[in-house]
N, C-alpha and C positions, 0 to 999 in steps of 0.2 A: 741147342744148335741154332745159329742165326741163319735164316733163309736169305738167299741172294735175291735182291729185287729183280723183278721181271723186266725185260727190255720193253721199250715202247712198241716195238714190232710184235712181240708176243702178246702184249696187252691188246693191241689192235686186232689181232687174229681172234683172241678170246671175245672181244666185243663183236666181231663179225658173227660169232656163234651165239650172240645174245647175252653175253655176260656184261651186265650194267655196271657192276663194280669195277670191271676193267676200264670202262669208259670214264667213270668217276676218277680213277687214278690218272688216266691220260689228261683229263681236264685239269686236275689239280697240278699236274706237272707243267702244263703248257699254256694255260689260259693267260697268265700274266705276260709271258713272253710274246704270245700272239697279239695281245692287246697293245703291247709296247711297239711292236713292229708296225702294226696298222696305224697307230697313233702318229708315228713319225712320217708315214707315207701318205696318209689321207690329206687332201687339200681342204677338207671340210670337217670341222670338229664333230658336227652332228652325224656324220657318216660312220664314225668309228664303231659304235655299238652295233649298228646295223650290219656292218661288214663282218665283225667278229661273230655275231650270232648266226649270220648266213653261212659262215665258214664251218661252224660246228654242225649246222643243219646239213650242209652239203657233204660233210664227212659221214654223217649218219646215212644219207641217201646212197653214198658211194660204197657202202659196206660190201654189197654182193660182188663188187668188181675189184676189191682191194687185193693187191699182191705186194708183198714186202720187197719190191725191187730196189727201192731207195729207203733211206731212213724215214721213220714216221714223221719227225719234225719237218723234214724237207717236204714231205707229201702235204702236211697240214699247211705250211706256209705257202706252198704253191697254190693250194686251193684259195687261201685268203688273198693272195696277190691277184689271182685271176678274178676273184669277186670284185676287188677294187677296180681293176681294169674294165670289167664289164659295166660297173656303175659309172665310171668316167665316160665310157662310150655312150651309155644310155643318156647321161646328162649333157653329152657333147662338151665335156670339159677335159682338158689335157693337163698333164703334169708339167705346168709351165714354170716360168721364172719364180724364184723363191720369194721375191717381193710381193707376189700376188697370192701367195698361199697364206691361209690362216695358221697361226702358231698353235697347233693342236695340242702338243704335248709339253707345253712350257712349264707351268708351275708344278704339275704333277710329277714330271720327270725330275725336276730339281729337288722337290721336297722328298721324293722317294730316295734319291741319291744321297741326301744329307741327313735325313731325320734320324737314322739309326745311331749316328755318332754324336748328335748334338747334345744329348743328355750329359755326356762325359766332357763336354767342352765348355770353356768360358764363353760368355756372350760375345766377346771380341773375336775369339777363334771361330765360333759358329757363324758369325756375320761374314768373316773373311772367307770361310768355306762356301757359304751361300753365294757370295759375290763371284768367287772363282767358278762355281757351277753355272751361274748366270752367264758369265763370259763364254764359257765353253759351249753352253747350249746355243747362245746367239751365233757363235761361229759355225756350229753344225747346221743350224737352220738355214744358213745362206749358201751351203754347198749345193752344187748341181744335184739333181734328184738321184741319178744313178750312183754317184759317189756317196751321197748320204745313205742311200739304201744299203750299199755294201758295208759302209762303216757301222751302221746300226746293227746289221745282222751279225757282224763279227764282234764288235765291242760290247754291245748291250745284250745280244742274244746268244753269244758264244758259239756261233756256227763256224764251221771250217770253210776253207776256200772252195772245196769241192761241193759242199752243201749250198753255199751262196751261188756258185755257178749253176747248179741244178735249179734252184729257185728262180733265178733271174734269166735262165736260158741263154747264158753266154759262156764262152770258154774260160777256164781258170785263169789264163793269162790276162784276160780282160778284167776279171775281178781284181787281180793283183795290181793292174794299172789304176783302176778306180780307187783302190785303197791307198795306193802310193800318192796319187794326186790329192786325195782327200786329206791325208796327213800333211802334205806340203802346204795346202791351203789353210788348214787349221793352225799350223805353226805360224804361218805368215800373219794370219788374222789375229791370233792371240798375242804375237810379238808386237803388232801394230797397236793393239789395244793397250798393252803394257807401256809402250813408248808414249802414247797419248796421255796416259795417267801419271807419268812422271812429272815432277815439278819443273817449271822452266828455269 
């Protein structure tokens, strides 16, 4: 008989009781997604590891007060987002215009997105795939931060509108608007890049 995987919330409750194997499972499930989220949001590359580590440490500290009122992933991402905001305030840095941000997740994001399929592709197809990923990444990078955050959480982390609204502390309708504007700007940016690349 195949056992049904335990939910994140059940695992967190077990971890609250001291079950370290439950924590290891949670970490395995969510460490990559959390790192990806913070990588896109942090304006400083060197902050990413610190914020991610602090987030898991904060999760450990918060165990006595944990109640599964929201999904575990929402809870974890809220912790991480708050750690980032705290660090920004401490350093007196704001999430300002995209031109002033370091490109934190550039090569890693593109490589991870394309590497799995490259072995089965011709060199020309792999190069084309890489160039498409480059263009998409560049277009995402210049989105306003609130739109980029919503897009990354939905498209790269697979969160629902309700989860994104909980993490970012805005109404669901606001999340929908941010995603709509983000997609409009991406289409416009990618269309513009395509037109520029066409021969005269």
